[in-house]
C-alpha positions as CSV (number, residue, x, y, z in Angstrom):
1,X,13.5,-47.8,43.3
2,X,11.3,-47.9,40.2
3,X,12.2,-45.4,37.6
4,X,10.5,-44.7,34.3
5,X,10.4,-42.1,31.5
6,X,7.7,-40.2,33.3
7,X,10.0,-39.6,36.2
8,X,12.7,-38.2,33.9
9,X,10.1,-36.1,32.0
10,X,8.6,-34.5,35.1
11,X,11.5,-34.6,37.6
12,X,9.7,-36.8,40.2
13,X,11.1,-39.7,42.2
14,X,8.2,-42.1,41.9
15,X,6.0,-42.7,38.8
16,X,2.9,-42.1,40.9
17,X,0.3,-39.4,40.3
18,X,-2.4,-38.4,42.9
19,X,-5.7,-38.0,41.2
20,X,-6.9,-34.4,40.7
21,X,-10.2,-35.0,42.5
22,X,-12.7,-32.2,42.3
23,X,-13.3,-30.3,45.6
24,X,-10.8,-32.6,47.2
25,X,-7.3,-32.2,45.7
26,X,-6.0,-29.1,47.4
27,X,-2.5,-27.6,48.1
28,X,-2.1,-29.6,51.3
29,X,-2.7,-33.0,49.7
30,X,-0.8,-32.2,46.5
31,X,2.2,-30.9,48.4
32,X,2.3,-34.0,50.7
33,X,2.3,-36.3,47.6
34,X,5.0,-34.3,45.9
35,X,7.1,-34.3,49.1
36,X,6.7,-38.1,49.2
37,X,8.2,-38.3,45.7
38,X,5.1,-38.6,43.6
39,X,3.2,-35.9,41.6
40,X,0.6,-34.1,43.6
41,X,-2.2,-32.5,41.7
42,X,-4.5,-29.5,42.6
43,X,-8.1,-29.6,41.3
44,X,-9.3,-26.7,39.2
45,X,-12.8,-27.2,40.7
46,X,-12.1,-25.4,43.9
47,X,-14.3,-22.4,44.6
48,X,-13.3,-20.4,41.5
49,X,-10.2,-19.3,39.5
50,X,-8.7,-17.1,42.2
51,X,-9.2,-19.8,44.8
52,X,-7.2,-22.2,42.6
53,X,-4.5,-19.6,42.1
54,X,-4.2,-19.3,45.9
55,X,-3.9,-23.1,46.2
56,X,-1.1,-23.1,43.6
57,X,0.8,-20.4,45.6
58,X,0.1,-22.2,48.9
59,X,1.5,-25.5,47.4
60,X,4.7,-23.7,46.4
61,X,5.1,-22.6,50.0
62,X,4.7,-26.2,51.2
63,X,7.0,-27.9,48.7
64,X,9.7,-27.1,46.2
65,X,9.1,-30.3,44.3
66,X,7.1,-30.7,41.1
67,X,3.3,-30.6,41.3
68,X,0.5,-30.0,38.8
69,X,-3.0,-28.8,38.3
70,X,-5.9,-30.9,37.0
71,X,-8.2,-28.9,34.7
72,X,-11.8,-30.1,34.1
73,X,-12.4,-28.7,30.7
74,X,-16.2,-28.7,30.9
75,X,-16.1,-26.3,33.9
76,X,-17.5,-22.8,33.2
77,X,-14.2,-21.2,34.1
78,X,-12.0,-23.5,32.2
79,X,-10.7,-20.8,29.8
80,X,-9.8,-18.6,32.8
81,X,-8.0,-21.5,34.5
82,X,-6.2,-22.2,31.3
83,X,-4.8,-18.7,31.2
84,X,-4.2,-18.5,35.0
85,X,-1.9,-21.6,35.1
86,X,0.3,-19.9,32.5
87,X,0.4,-16.7,34.6
88,X,1.3,-18.7,37.7
89,X,4.1,-20.7,35.9
90,X,2.5,-24.1,36.4
91,X,4.6,-26.6,34.5
92,X,2.4,-29.8,34.6
93,X,-1.2,-30.2,33.7
94,X,-3.6,-33.1,33.6
95,X,-6.9,-32.6,31.8
96,X,-10.3,-34.3,31.8
97,X,-13.9,-33.9,30.6
98,X,-13.1,-32.5,27.2
99,X,-10.3,-31.8,24.7
100,X,-7.5,-29.4,25.5
101,X,-6.7,-28.8,21.9
102,X,-7.8,-25.2,21.9
103,X,-5.4,-24.4,24.8
104,X,-2.5,-26.5,23.7
105,X,-0.6,-23.9,21.6
106,X,-0.4,-21.5,24.5
107,X,0.4,-24.2,27.1
108,X,3.2,-25.6,24.9
109,X,4.6,-22.1,24.3
110,X,4.7,-21.7,28.1
111,X,6.7,-25.0,28.4
112,X,3.9,-26.9,30.1
113,X,3.7,-30.7,30.1
114,X,0.1,-31.7,29.2
115,X,-1.2,-35.1,30.2
116,X,-4.8,-35.7,29.4
117,X,-6.9,-38.5,31.1
118,X,-8.4,-40.8,28.4
119,X,-10.8,-43.7,28.4
120,X,-10.4,-45.1,24.9
121,X,-7.8,-45.7,22.2
122,X,-9.4,-43.3,19.8
123,X,-9.3,-40.4,22.2
124,X,-5.8,-41.2,23.3
125,X,-4.7,-41.0,19.7
126,X,-6.4,-37.6,19.3
127,X,-4.6,-36.4,22.4
128,X,-1.2,-37.5,21.0
129,X,-2.0,-35.8,17.7
130,X,-2.8,-32.5,19.4
131,X,0.5,-32.5,21.3
132,X,0.0,-34.3,24.6
133,X,3.2,-35.3,26.4
134,X,1.7,-38.4,27.9
135,X,-1.8,-39.7,28.8
136,X,-3.4,-41.3,31.8
137,X,-5.4,-44.4,30.6
138,X,-8.3,-44.5,33.1
139,X,-10.4,-47.6,33.5
140,X,-14.1,-47.8,34.6
141,X,-13.0,-49.1,38.0
142,X,-12.1,-45.5,39.0
143,X,-14.1,-43.2,41.2
144,X,-15.7,-40.1,39.7
145,X,-16.3,-39.8,36.0
146,X,-15.7,-43.0,34.1
147,X,-15.8,-44.5,30.7
148,X,-16.9,-48.0,29.5
149,X,-13.5,-49.7,29.2
150,X,-11.7,-51.4,32.1
151,X,-8.1,-51.0,33.1
152,X,-6.8,-54.5,32.4
153,X,-7.9,-54.3,28.7
154,X,-7.6,-50.6,28.2
155,X,-4.0,-49.9,29.2
156,X,-2.2,-52.3,26.9
157,X,-4.3,-51.3,23.9
158,X,-3.4,-47.6,24.5
159,X,0.2,-48.5,25.1
160,X,0.4,-50.3,21.8
161,X,-1.3,-47.5,19.9
162,X,0.7,-44.5,21.2
163,X,4.3,-43.3,21.0
164,X,4.1,-41.2,24.1
165,X,4.2,-42.4,27.7
166,X,1.0,-44.0,29.2
167,X,0.1,-44.1,32.9
168,X,-2.6,-46.4,34.2
169,X,-5.5,-45.5,36.5
170,X,-8.5,-47.3,37.8
171,X,-8.5,-50.1,40.3
172,X,-5.0,-49.4,41.6
173,X,-4.7,-49.5,45.4
174,X,-1.4,-51.0,46.4
175,X,1.8,-52.5,45.1
176,X,-0.1,-55.3,43.4
177,X,-2.1,-53.0,41.3
178,X,0.9,-50.8,40.5
179,X,3.0,-53.8,39.5
180,X,0.2,-55.1,37.3
181,X,0.0,-51.7,35.6
182,X,3.8,-51.7,34.8
183,X,3.5,-55.2,33.4
184,X,0.7,-54.0,31.1
185,X,3.2,-51.5,29.7
186,X,2.3,-48.4,31.7
187,X,5.2,-46.2,32.8
188,X,3.4,-45.0,35.9
189,X,0.1,-45.0,37.8
190,X,-2.5,-42.6,39.0
191,X,-4.3,-43.2,42.3
192,X,-7.3,-41.4,43.7
193,X,-9.5,-43.4,46.1
194,X,-6.7,-44.5,48.5
195,X,-5.6,-40.9,48.9
196,X,-9.0,-40.0,50.3
197,X,-7.9,-41.8,53.5
198,X,-4.8,-39.7,53.9
199,X,-4.4,-37.6,57.0
200,X,-3.6,-34.7,54.7
201,X,-6.9,-35.1,52.8
202,X,-9.6,-32.7,54.2
203,X,-12.8,-34.7,53.3
204,X,-15.4,-35.0,56.1
205,X,-15.0,-37.8,58.6
206,X,-18.3,-39.3,57.5
207,X,-16.8,-39.7,54.0
208,X,-13.8,-41.5,55.5
209,X,-15.9,-43.7,57.7
210,X,-18.1,-44.8,54.7
211,X,-14.9,-45.8,52.9
212,X,-13.7,-47.9,55.8
213,X,-17.0,-49.7,55.9
214,X,-17.1,-50.2,52.1
215,X,-17.0,-53.7,50.6
216,X,-16.3,-55.0,47.1
217,X,-19.9,-54.3,46.1
218,X,-20.2,-50.9,47.7
219,X,-19.9,-48.7,44.5
220,X,-22.3,-48.0,41.7
221,X,-22.4,-45.9,38.5
222,X,-24.9,-43.1,38.2
223,X,-25.6,-40.7,35.3
224,X,-24.7,-43.1,32.5
225,X,-28.1,-42.7,30.8
226,X,-27.4,-39.0,30.7
227,X,-23.9,-39.3,29.2
228,X,-22.2,-38.4,32.4
229,X,-21.3,-41.6,34.2
230,X,-19.9,-41.3,37.7
231,X,-18.8,-44.0,40.1
232,X,-19.8,-43.4,43.7
233,X,-20.6,-45.3,47.0
234,X,-24.1,-46.8,47.2
235,X,-26.1,-44.5,49.5
236,X,-29.7,-43.5,49.6
237,X,-28.8,-40.4,47.5
238,X,-27.1,-42.4,44.7
239,X,-29.8,-45.0,44.6
240,X,-32.5,-42.4,44.3
241,X,-30.5,-40.6,41.6
242,X,-30.2,-43.8,39.7
243,X,-33.9,-44.5,40.0
244,X,-34.8,-41.0,38.9
245,X,-32.5,-41.0,35.8
246,X,-34.3,-44.1,34.5
247,X,-37.8,-43.0,35.4
248,X,-39.6,-41.8,32.2
249,X,-41.8,-39.6,34.3
250,X,-38.9,-37.6,35.7
251,X,-37.4,-35.0,33.5
252,X,-33.6,-34.5,32.9
253,X,-33.9,-31.1,34.5
254,X,-35.3,-32.6,37.7
255,X,-32.5,-35.2,37.9
256,X,-29.9,-32.5,37.4
257,X,-31.4,-30.3,40.0
258,X,-31.5,-33.2,42.5
259,X,-27.8,-33.8,41.9
260,X,-26.6,-30.2,42.0
261,X,-23.9,-29.7,44.6
262,X,-24.0,-33.3,45.8
263,X,-20.2,-33.8,45.7
264,X,-19.6,-30.7,47.8
265,X,-22.2,-31.8,50.3
266,X,-20.3,-35.1,50.7
267,X,-16.8,-33.6,50.8
268,X,-17.5,-30.7,53.2
269,X,-20.6,-31.7,55.1
270,X,-20.5,-35.5,55.1
271,X,-24.2,-35.2,54.1
272,X,-25.6,-38.7,54.1
273,X,-28.9,-37.7,52.5
274,X,-27.7,-35.3,49.8
275,X,-24.1,-36.1,49.2
276,X,-22.5,-38.1,46.4
277,X,-19.5,-39.9,47.9
278,X,-17.2,-40.6,44.9
279,X,-15.0,-43.7,45.2
280,X,-13.5,-46.4,43.0
281,X,-14.0,-50.1,43.2
282,X,-10.9,-50.4,45.4
283,X,-12.9,-48.8,48.2
284,X,-13.5,-52.3,49.5
285,X,-9.8,-52.6,50.2
286,X,-9.7,-49.6,52.6
287,X,-9.2,-50.5,56.2
288,X,-7.6,-47.5,57.9
289,X,-6.4,-43.9,57.7
290,X,-2.8,-43.3,56.8
291,X,-0.4,-40.5,56.0
292,X,0.4,-39.7,52.4
293,X,4.0,-40.8,52.9
294,X,2.8,-44.2,54.1
295,X,0.5,-44.6,51.1
296,X,3.2,-43.7,48.6
297,X,5.7,-46.1,50.3
298,X,3.3,-48.9,50.4
299,X,2.3,-48.6,46.7
300,X,5.8,-48.0,45.3
301,X,7.7,-50.3,47.7
302,X,5.2,-53.0,47.2
303,X,5.4,-52.8,43.5
304,X,9.2,-52.9,43.6
305,X,9.2,-56.0,45.8
306,X,6.8,-57.8,43.5
307,X,8.5,-56.9,40.3
308,X,11.9,-57.9,41.8
309,X,10.4,-61.3,42.7
310,X,8.8,-61.9,39.3
311,X,11.7,-64.0,37.8
312,X,11.0,-66.6,40.5
313,X,7.7,-67.4,38.8
314,X,9.6,-68.8,35.7
315,X,10.5,-72.5,35.9
316,X,14.1,-73.1,34.8
């Protein structure tokens, strides 16, 4: 079994986080990942603060193992969520889309481990300075919001720059990706896209079928010209959004209006015309539906076998 400092820090068996995917990462999915030995995460973008509180309580009914909450700091209710997780006794947080510095003193006083998602060395250093316990270095291969740097180059640079643990995310699908991340110096990995295919993941069947049909060239990035780059599957919606954002005759307001609610439409309705189906570049590797336990075992067991065999590559 692969062990690392992140396992010791958080009390988890496997150094594997499930991504805190907006509108997707709920109590059922998070609990299943935690039960399988990883760290399940509940998204704070989940029908409001009280709904997230209910998901936290539901998760505690489903597992007695560690789990966390992912807080999107640009959300209108981020401050409410920041207080609520303290009230609910949450002990692990990941953060994205903004700096958690303003909330850090209260979270640290409550004994919470804070692990921001970062996309550059400079931002990773800022997170270390403001008291982060670890960071997730996320490459542009990821689904959802992405930066410019890619995993293979980003992870070792952040590992070299920081004194705190670094996990890798972006382009990690199976044991091969996880083993590569460990060799780059990461102490763990975060996986999002593959968990979309878990039986415990509630997304619409249309979403899952699109993922099964995806190839290596089935994703694209929209919103980059507007400072909000998002990787998603190529669909009539995403292609139209991309065209609109670069059309000088279309206002920013029109583009934003067109995109409003598109992720919810994909997740809950499987809306082919109006839904944004977020997915990473590894979507092309998806071939089937699986249980969370099968996914965790394949990733961690595969990585262990590969790392154990690594000495055979050296000529003696």
